[in-house]
N, C-alpha and C positions, 0 to 999 in steps of 0.2 A: 675544858670544852665541854661545854652544857650539853646534856641528853637530849632531841629532837623526838617528844612524842608520835605516836601515830596520826593523832588528830589535827596534830602541828603540820606534818609531814604532808598530809593530805588537802591542807589549806593552801600550803606552800606550792604544790602541784597544779593546783587547782587556779590559782592568782596567774601559776609560770603557763599552765594554758592559756589562761585568759588574755595575757600578753602577748601570747606568740599569735592568737587567731586576730587581735586587734592590732599587732603593729607588723608582723612578721607575713611571708608570704610562702608557704606548704606549695610545694610542685608534686608532693608522692606522700600518700600513706598507704600503710599496708596493716592488714589484720585479717582476724577470723581463722578458726579454727581449721578452714580450708583456705581459700585465699580470695580475698579480694584487694583490687588497687584502686584507688581514688586518685587520679592526677589531675592536672588543669586543663587537661585536652579530653578525658573521657573516663569513664568508671567500666575496669574491667573485673568481672565475678568469676571465677573458675571453681566448679563446684557441682556435684548431682542435682541436676535440674534448679539450676539458679533463676533467680527471680528479681524484678524492680518493684516493689509495693507504694502505690499511691492510695493513701487514708486519707479521704475530706473529712474538713469536721463541718462543712458549712449546712446549712437546712438543705436535704434531701440527697447529702451526700453520696459517693459511691465509695467502697473498699475494692479497689480492683487494681490490675497490674499486667506485666508481660514476663513470661517466665519462656524458658526453653524446657521440652519435655519430650524424650524420644526422637530427638533429633528434628523438630519443628518449634517455632514459634506462635505461643498463643497468648491471648489476652485470658486472664484469669478474674474470678469475681471470689475475692479470698472472703467474704462475707457468707454467699451460699457454697463455698468449695468445690467450684465448679467452672468446668472450662467455657467461657463467651463464644472465644473464637479462633482456629487454628487458622491463622493467618496464611500461609501457604497454602492450605487445601481451599481457601476462600475462593480462588480464583478462578474453580472450576464453576463456582455459581454465575461466572458474567460468559461465560461460551454459549452456544446455541444451546438449548435444550437445558439450562443449569435454571435455577431459582429465580437469578436478579438477572438476565441477559442485557449485555449491554445496550443501548439504542442509542439514538441521535447523532451518529457517528458521522464525521464527512468523510468524502473520498480520500483525503489525503491520508487518514487513519487506518484505511484498511490495506492489506496486502496487495502484493500486484494480481491483479486479475481476479479479483474475488468474484465480480459480480462482470461477468461477459457473456454479450450476446451480438448476434450477427442481421444486419438490417438489408433484404434483399430489393434491391430495385429494378425489376425487368423493363428497358426500354423497349415500350411499346410500338414504335415502329421501326424497329431493329431489324424485321424481317424483310429482306431485299434480294433482288434478282438481276441479271444481267448487267451488271455495275462492272466498267472497263477495267480491264488489266492490262491494256496494250502502251498504256503510258502511264507516268508517275503524276504524284497528285492526288489531291483529295477527291474522294468519289462520293463519298456521302456525308451527312452530316446531318443529324438527329434533330428534329424540330422539338424533341420533348426534353425541355433544362429541370434539373432538380437543385435544391441548397444541399451542402453539407457543413453545419456547423463541426467545428476541429475539437471541440473540448471533449474528451476523454475518449476520442477518436485514435485506436491504435493500427487500424489497418482499411486501407480500401483496396478492393481488387476486382478487375474487370474478367467477366466470363463471357466466352463468344463461341460459336461454330460457325464453320464458314468453308467452304467449298471453291475450288478454282478448276477452270475449263483446260487450263495447261499446266504443267509442272514447273514453271521458270519465271512463275510470279511470283511476288512475296507481299502479302496483304498487312497493313499495321491498322489494328482497332485499339480505339485509345479514348480513355477518358481526359478532357479538356475543361481547363478552367477557362470560365469566359470572360474574366476578368483580364487577366494576365494572357490566355493563349497556352498557357504551357500544358505540357503533358502528365498527369497526374501519377496514372500507369497507366500499364498497355502490354497487349500482346500480337504477337506476329509471328508469320509463316507462312507459306504455299497455301497451307490447309491447316483447320484445325477442330477439333472435336472437344468441347468441353474446354478448351484451353482458359489455364487460370495466369494471373500477371501476379509478377512476385518484387513487382518494381515502384510502388509506392513509395513518393519524395513530398511528405509532407510540405516542404517550403514551397512546392508548386501549386497547392492548394489555400485560395484564399478562403478565410475564415466566414462560412455563411455565405459564399458564394456561389455563384451558378454554374453547373458544368452541364456538360451534354459530351455525347458521342459521336468521334468520328472517323471514318473508315477509308485511309489512304492507300495506295499501292507506292510504294517505294523499292520498287524492283520490277519493273516493267516486262511483261512476256515480249518476245521476238516476235510471237505470231499474231498479225492485224489481226483483230475482231476477237481477241482471247476476253476473258470475261471471267468475274466471279459471285459468289452467291454467300448470303448472309441468311444462317437461319435463324438465328436467337444474339442478343445480347444483354449482360443483366451485370449489372453492378452489387457488389457488397460490401456494406460498412460493418466493420467491426469494431464494436463500443465495449471497452472495459472501464469499470469503474472501481479507481483503485489510489 
């Protein structure tokens, strides 16, 4: 058996590697003084401050890469031997007060109630006196009507103050949808001081439809001639962009 020289052995190895690369499929390669793994689904490098370097050779190319350094992921300029960007710290640039705050957001990109404001609507003809409370039914309807677009509306509240001549009547003051006649929200009681509704029903509000205020007696006083007075009625529309 003839001996194989080192040059010949190297040539054989080169040819075998070439053949494997041309004809075979390598699923796993391991190497390095530390450890790196090249698989058909990814590259895993295990070392102190590991990096992936991309050295371009075209005109004006850069020599940059991505590296892990001190627990954060950075873009690194190998030519300048300096960090270009800390990717994890970069997020702080885009918050309010950062160097590059995010703009052009749509409402759906905002967290719930990021922008919240209230629109008060004072019903101008709501001050009423001597309304009959000795029978049930509608006793007053506002001549003032306004529209509520439903987009971004989170709540609609009616607020009112009213008094009664007798304690056995019940008054309801409600915001009414002009299209359907349904109650959007309401307050009720024998009397009320700055009483606020908590029963907004979105389904009862027609988008951009007219609404008005109505006062009714739901429980009549047993005393003939009983009355109630309305001091004021206001509607508060809560709008939140989110």
